[in-house]
Every structure is written in C-alpha cells, then in structure tokens.
C-alpha positions as CSV (number, residue, x, y, z in Angstrom):
1,M,6.7,-20.5,18.3
2,K,10.5,-20.7,18.0
3,K,12.2,-19.5,14.9
4,L,14.2,-22.0,12.8
5,L,17.2,-20.9,10.8
6,L,16.9,-21.9,7.1
7,S,19.7,-21.9,4.1
8,I,10.4,-13.7,3.4
9,L,-8.6,4.5,-3.7
10,F,-11.5,4.6,-2.2
11,I,-13.3,8.0,-1.9
12,S,-16.0,8.3,0.8
13,G,-18.3,11.1,1.9
14,L,-17.4,14.8,1.3
15,S,-18.1,17.8,3.5
16,A,-16.3,20.9,4.6
17,S,-14.9,19.3,7.7
18,A,-15.6,15.6,7.4
19,Q,-12.8,13.1,7.3
20,T,-12.6,11.6,3.8
21,T,-10.6,8.5,3.0
22,I,-8.5,9.0,-0.1
23,F,-6.6,5.7,0.0
24,Q,-6.9,2.5,2.0
25,D,-5.7,-1.1,1.7
26,N,-6.1,-4.2,3.9
27,F,-4.0,-6.3,1.5
28,D,-6.7,-9.1,1.1
29,S,-6.8,-8.7,-2.7
30,Y,-3.2,-9.8,-3.2
31,T,-1.8,-13.3,-3.8
32,D,-1.0,-15.3,-0.7
33,F,2.8,-15.1,0.1
34,A,3.7,-12.8,-2.7
35,K,6.9,-10.9,-2.0
36,A,6.8,-8.9,-5.3
37,G,4.1,-7.7,-7.7
38,V,1.8,-6.6,-4.8
39,G,-0.5,-4.3,-6.7
40,S,1.2,-0.9,-6.9
41,W,3.1,-1.2,-3.7
42,T,6.9,-1.2,-3.9
43,L,8.7,-3.8,-1.7
44,T,12.4,-2.9,-1.4
45,D,14.8,-5.4,0.3
46,I,18.1,-3.6,1.1
47,D,19.7,-6.3,3.3
48,L,19.0,-9.2,0.8
49,R,19.5,-11.7,3.6
50,P,17.7,-15.0,3.9
51,T,14.8,-14.9,6.4
52,Y,13.9,-17.2,9.3
53,G,11.5,-20.1,8.7
54,F,9.1,-21.7,11.1
55,G,9.5,-25.0,13.1
56,G,7.0,-27.8,13.3
57,G,7.0,-28.6,9.6
58,T,5.5,-25.3,8.7
59,T,5.9,-24.2,5.1
60,F,4.5,-21.5,2.7
61,L,5.6,-20.0,-0.6
62,N,8.8,-18.0,-0.4
63,S,9.6,-19.2,3.2
64,G,13.2,-18.7,4.1
65,T,14.0,-16.6,1.1
66,P,15.3,-13.0,1.0
67,M,12.4,-10.5,1.0
68,A,11.3,-7.1,2.2
69,F,7.6,-7.8,3.0
70,I,5.3,-10.6,2.2
71,V,1.5,-10.9,1.8
72,F,1.0,-13.2,4.8
73,N,-2.1,-15.4,5.2
74,S,-1.9,-17.4,8.4
75,T,-4.9,-19.5,7.5
76,T,-3.3,-21.1,4.4
77,V,0.1,-21.9,5.8
78,T,0.8,-25.7,5.6
79,R,2.1,-27.4,8.7
80,T,2.5,-30.9,10.0
81,G,-0.9,-32.2,11.0
82,G,-3.0,-29.4,9.4
83,T,-3.3,-26.1,7.7
84,G,-3.1,-22.6,9.2
85,L,-1.0,-21.2,12.1
86,P,-2.7,-21.6,15.5
87,V,-2.7,-18.6,17.9
88,S,-0.8,-19.3,21.2
89,A,0.6,-17.4,24.1
90,T,3.8,-16.8,22.1
91,S,2.6,-16.8,18.5
92,D,0.0,-14.7,16.6
93,W,0.4,-14.2,12.8
94,T,-3.3,-13.3,12.2
95,A,-4.4,-10.3,10.1
96,R,-6.3,-7.5,11.8
97,S,-9.1,-7.6,9.2
98,G,-9.8,-10.2,6.6
99,Q,-7.2,-13.0,6.3
100,K,-4.1,-11.2,5.0
101,A,-1.6,-8.6,6.2
102,M,1.9,-7.4,5.2
103,A,4.6,-9.2,7.2
104,C,8.3,-8.4,7.5
105,I,10.1,-11.6,8.6
106,A,13.4,-11.4,10.4
107,A,16.5,-11.4,8.2
108,V,19.2,-13.7,9.3
109,P,21.8,-11.2,10.5
110,N,25.5,-11.0,9.5
111,G,28.3,-8.4,10.0
112,A,27.1,-6.2,7.2
113,F,23.4,-6.3,8.2
114,P,22.8,-6.9,11.9
115,T,19.2,-5.7,11.5
116,N,16.5,-5.9,8.9
117,D,16.6,-3.2,6.2
118,D,13.3,-3.6,4.5
119,W,10.8,-1.1,3.0
120,L,7.1,-1.3,2.3
121,I,6.3,1.7,0.0
122,S,2.8,2.8,-0.9
123,P,1.5,3.7,-4.3
124,Q,1.5,7.4,-5.0
125,I,-1.2,9.2,-3.0
126,T,-2.4,12.7,-3.8
127,L,-3.3,14.5,-0.6
128,G,-6.1,16.9,0.0
129,S,-5.7,20.6,0.5
130,S,-5.6,20.3,4.3
131,G,-6.0,18.0,7.3
132,N,-4.2,14.9,5.9
133,E,-3.5,11.9,8.1
134,L,-1.9,8.5,7.8
135,S,-3.0,5.5,10.0
136,F,-2.3,1.8,10.1
137,W,-2.2,-1.0,12.6
138,A,0.9,-3.0,13.5
139,K,2.1,-5.7,15.9
140,S,4.8,-8.2,16.7
141,C,4.0,-11.8,15.8
142,D,6.1,-13.7,18.3
143,G,6.1,-13.3,22.1
144,D,9.7,-14.7,22.4
145,F,11.0,-12.1,19.9
146,P,8.6,-9.1,20.3
147,D,10.8,-6.1,19.7
148,E,9.9,-5.2,16.1
149,V,11.2,-1.8,15.1
150,F,9.9,0.4,12.3
151,E,9.9,4.1,11.2
152,V,7.7,6.0,8.8
153,F,9.0,8.1,5.9
154,V,7.5,10.2,3.1
155,S,8.8,11.0,-0.4
156,T,7.3,13.6,-2.7
157,T,9.3,12.4,-5.7
158,T,10.1,8.7,-6.3
159,T,10.0,5.3,-4.6
160,A,13.8,5.3,-4.3
161,V,14.6,4.9,-0.6
162,A,17.2,7.8,-0.7
163,S,14.4,10.2,-1.5
164,F,12.4,9.6,1.7
165,T,12.4,11.8,4.8
166,S,11.4,10.5,8.3
167,I,8.1,11.9,9.7
168,G,8.4,10.4,13.2
169,A,10.6,8.6,15.7
170,S,11.2,4.9,15.4
171,E,8.5,2.7,17.1
172,T,8.7,-0.7,18.8
173,T,5.6,-2.8,18.5
174,A,3.9,-5.0,21.1
175,F,3.2,-8.7,20.7
176,G,-0.2,-10.1,19.7
177,T,-2.4,-7.0,20.0
178,Y,-2.5,-4.6,17.1
179,T,-1.7,-1.0,17.9
180,E,-2.9,1.9,15.7
181,Y,-0.2,4.3,14.6
182,I,-1.3,7.8,13.4
183,Y,0.8,10.4,11.6
184,D,0.1,14.0,10.7
185,L,0.7,14.6,6.9
186,T,-0.3,18.3,6.8
187,A,3.3,19.2,5.9
188,F,2.6,17.7,2.5
189,D,-0.9,19.1,2.0
190,G,-2.0,19.1,-1.7
191,Q,1.1,17.1,-2.9
192,P,1.4,13.6,-4.3
193,I,3.4,11.5,-1.9
194,Y,4.7,8.0,-1.3
195,V,4.7,6.6,2.3
196,G,7.5,4.3,3.3
197,I,7.4,1.9,6.2
198,H,11.0,1.0,7.1
199,C,11.5,-2.1,9.2
200,T,14.8,-2.2,11.1
201,S,14.2,-5.0,13.7
202,A,17.3,-6.6,15.1
203,D,17.1,-10.4,14.9
204,Q,13.4,-10.7,16.0
205,F,10.8,-12.7,14.0
206,G,7.7,-11.1,12.5
207,F,6.5,-7.5,12.1
208,M,2.9,-7.3,10.7
209,L,1.0,-4.3,9.3
210,D,-2.6,-4.1,8.3
211,D,-5.4,-1.7,7.4
212,F,-3.3,1.1,5.9
213,K,-5.3,4.3,5.4
214,V,-4.8,8.0,4.4
215,T,-7.6,10.5,5.1
216,T,-8.2,14.2,4.6
217,T,-10.5,16.8,6.0
218,G,-10.0,19.2,3.1
219,L,-10.7,18.4,-0.5
220,G,-9.9,21.4,-2.7
221,V,-11.9,22.7,-5.7
222,N,-10.2,20.3,-8.1
223,E,-11.1,17.3,-6.0
224,A,-14.7,18.4,-5.7
225,F,-14.9,18.9,-9.4
226,A,-13.4,15.5,-10.0
227,R,-16.2,13.9,-8.0
228,K,-18.7,14.9,-10.7
229,F,-17.2,12.2,-12.9
230,S,-17.6,8.5,-12.8
231,T,-15.0,6.1,-14.1
232,Y,-15.8,2.4,-14.5
233,P,-15.0,-0.4,-14.4
234,N,-12.2,0.1,-11.9
235,P,-10.0,-1.9,-12.0
236,A,-10.3,-2.2,-15.8
237,N,-9.2,-4.8,-18.3
238,N,-9.8,-3.4,-21.8
239,V,-11.8,-0.2,-21.5
240,V,-12.6,2.6,-19.1
241,N,-15.8,4.6,-19.3
242,I,-16.0,8.3,-18.2
243,S,-19.4,9.8,-17.6
244,N,-21.0,12.6,-15.6
245,N,-24.6,13.7,-14.7
246,D,-24.0,17.4,-15.2
247,N,-23.6,17.4,-19.0
248,I,-20.1,18.6,-18.7
249,I,-18.5,18.5,-22.1
250,L,-15.1,16.6,-22.4
251,T,-12.5,17.9,-24.8
252,N,-9.4,15.8,-24.2
253,V,-8.1,13.0,-21.9
254,D,-4.5,12.3,-21.1
255,I,-3.5,9.2,-19.2
256,N,-0.3,9.4,-17.1
257,D,1.5,6.6,-15.3
258,I,2.6,6.8,-11.6
259,N,5.8,8.5,-12.7
260,G,3.9,11.3,-14.4
261,R,4.7,10.3,-17.9
262,T,1.9,10.7,-20.5
263,V,1.3,7.2,-22.0
264,K,-1.9,7.8,-23.9
265,T,-3.9,10.9,-25.3
266,M,-7.4,10.9,-26.6
267,K,-9.1,13.8,-28.3
268,V,-12.8,14.0,-27.4
269,N,-15.3,15.6,-29.8
270,N,-17.4,17.5,-27.2
271,L,-19.0,14.5,-25.6
272,S,-20.2,14.2,-22.0
273,E,-19.5,10.4,-22.0
274,V,-16.6,8.6,-23.5
275,Q,-15.0,5.1,-23.6
276,L,-11.2,4.7,-23.6
277,N,-9.4,1.7,-24.9
278,V,-6.7,0.8,-22.3
279,N,-6.0,-2.7,-23.5
280,D,-2.5,-1.7,-24.6
281,L,-1.5,-0.4,-21.2
282,T,0.6,-2.6,-18.8
283,S,-0.9,-3.5,-15.4
284,G,-0.6,-0.7,-12.9
285,V,-2.0,2.5,-11.5
286,Y,-2.8,5.4,-13.9
287,F,-4.2,8.9,-13.7
288,M,-6.6,10.4,-16.2
289,N,-6.4,14.1,-16.8
290,I,-9.8,15.0,-18.1
291,S,-10.1,18.4,-19.8
292,T,-13.6,19.8,-20.1
293,D,-15.4,23.1,-20.9
294,S,-15.7,23.7,-17.1
295,G,-12.2,22.8,-15.9
296,T,-9.8,19.9,-15.5
297,A,-10.4,16.8,-13.4
298,V,-8.0,14.0,-12.4
299,K,-9.3,10.5,-11.9
300,K,-7.3,7.4,-10.8
301,F,-7.8,3.9,-12.2
302,I,-6.1,0.5,-12.0
303,K,-5.3,-1.5,-15.1
304,N,-5.4,-5.3,-14.5
C-alpha cells in the first residue's frame, strides 16, 4: 500500500523462581483510533507534524493528524468498497493478538523534524526485587517503507521525556512478521519505573507494537504480603472493597495517585474487610497503601 500525503496489572503465579507477570497490555480495551486518553499510557508527540494517510479511499478517526501513537484497529478502518484493511505482500496493519495494537504512523518530514519524534510511555510499574524483564512484539506495517526505528528508555521519576535513559541500542523492525524484543530491567530492581518506546523512523509509514509485558522472578516480602489481600472490583466505578482470608486487621488506608500524591485517607477501626468510596476520584491509576497489624501492603487499582 502506498502512502498518501494529507494536509496519527495482572499478577499471576508466585514461586521462588517462577516468572511472574506484574504488568501486561495488548491494547484491546481502548477506544479505536484514540491518540490520547489511552488508559494510563502517556502519548507524547514531540514533532507535532501531520501524519501520512492511506490511499484507496481509506479513512479512520484522526487519520492524517499530528499524533505520537494511535490505537489502531485494522478491522474497523473504512475504505472504498468495504471495511477493514486487507493484508497483502506490501501491507499488514493487523494486531498480533486481538484486534488492536499501538501504531506510530510516519510524520510528514520537514527541515526541523526529518524523522518521527514520538513516545509511547507506560503507566508506572513497580518492579520485583530481582529478575525483572520487559518484552513486547513489534513490526513494520508496509513493505515499501519497512525501516521503522525505535529505542527503549526507562525513567524512575516522571513521564517527562527528558527524564528517560536508554536501555539498549536502536532497533529497526522487519515488515509483516512480529518480532519479540526483550530487555533486562534488573538495573531497576525494586523500583517504580516508566518504560518509554521512542519511535524515530525517517519518512517510513507504520510502526506497530503489541503485547507489552513486564515480568519478574523475584517478588519480595512486601509483594508476597500484598497478595494476601483482594481488591475488587478492579477497575472500579464508585467503591473498592479490600478483604483478606487471614483475618489481618486493617488500621489505615492511604490512596496515592501515580505521581505519589496522597489523594484520600481512610481510618479503619480494626476491621479485616472494608469498603472505600472512590466516587470522588478522577479516572486513572491509583495505589492503596494498606496499613495493618501485620505490616503494610500496596495494591493497585484503576478508577473508571
């Protein structure tokens, strides 16, 4: 397909050495063709350039507009004569799993920005005590413009791009077939981090990323203690329940936002199960610091 210039926490099993998933996302839960407001991901468009559109009467929300990344669903694209983008010898915009993936569409270059300068930044992820690893799958979407370039960065402080440090050399993707990219995160063991995927392709067409995952082989004492507590529903609308099967007595619950600010505090009168009203919180990711008679646990939840 030729490009057309237009004026785009799950926790699983625990053992001493088993690999445990502490965060993963395949992007299927987000709105088709959203270029902002994608859950707790940060999409930062530095170049602010218009993006290439598609030929053949192909259209989708936000096509041709400046963007960093977009939630791309190839099955719901509208085109002349039908819906959905067909796969061909030179075009493959399909997700690896489900129907959606994150795509970075080529920015129309100019003198100031001859390449894309676009960031996909993860929510804050608190790593285990050891053996942490990042993986995701990526590909180029167009066989005529296959040289998509990206680099992976990590920040331990904020989502501001200036705070990120590279953790590997830049990579150039292949067309059509997804490749798994794996990065060692042990340098950041036990820390909360943000992962930044920086796309710097030079006048190509489509870089696509799917099935983002962070795992660990070492959950510390605090993580193991936190597993004794259930928090539900998650995501939550109005209330979050906290319970445990060990009759652990709760004394206090502080709710922090992703920037570490305490936004709500609840005194608990020595109960083993409580219900928190979170109706007044804005949508986003939060962390509950649960103080008990046996220690402190941290649990993550999403407010719709």
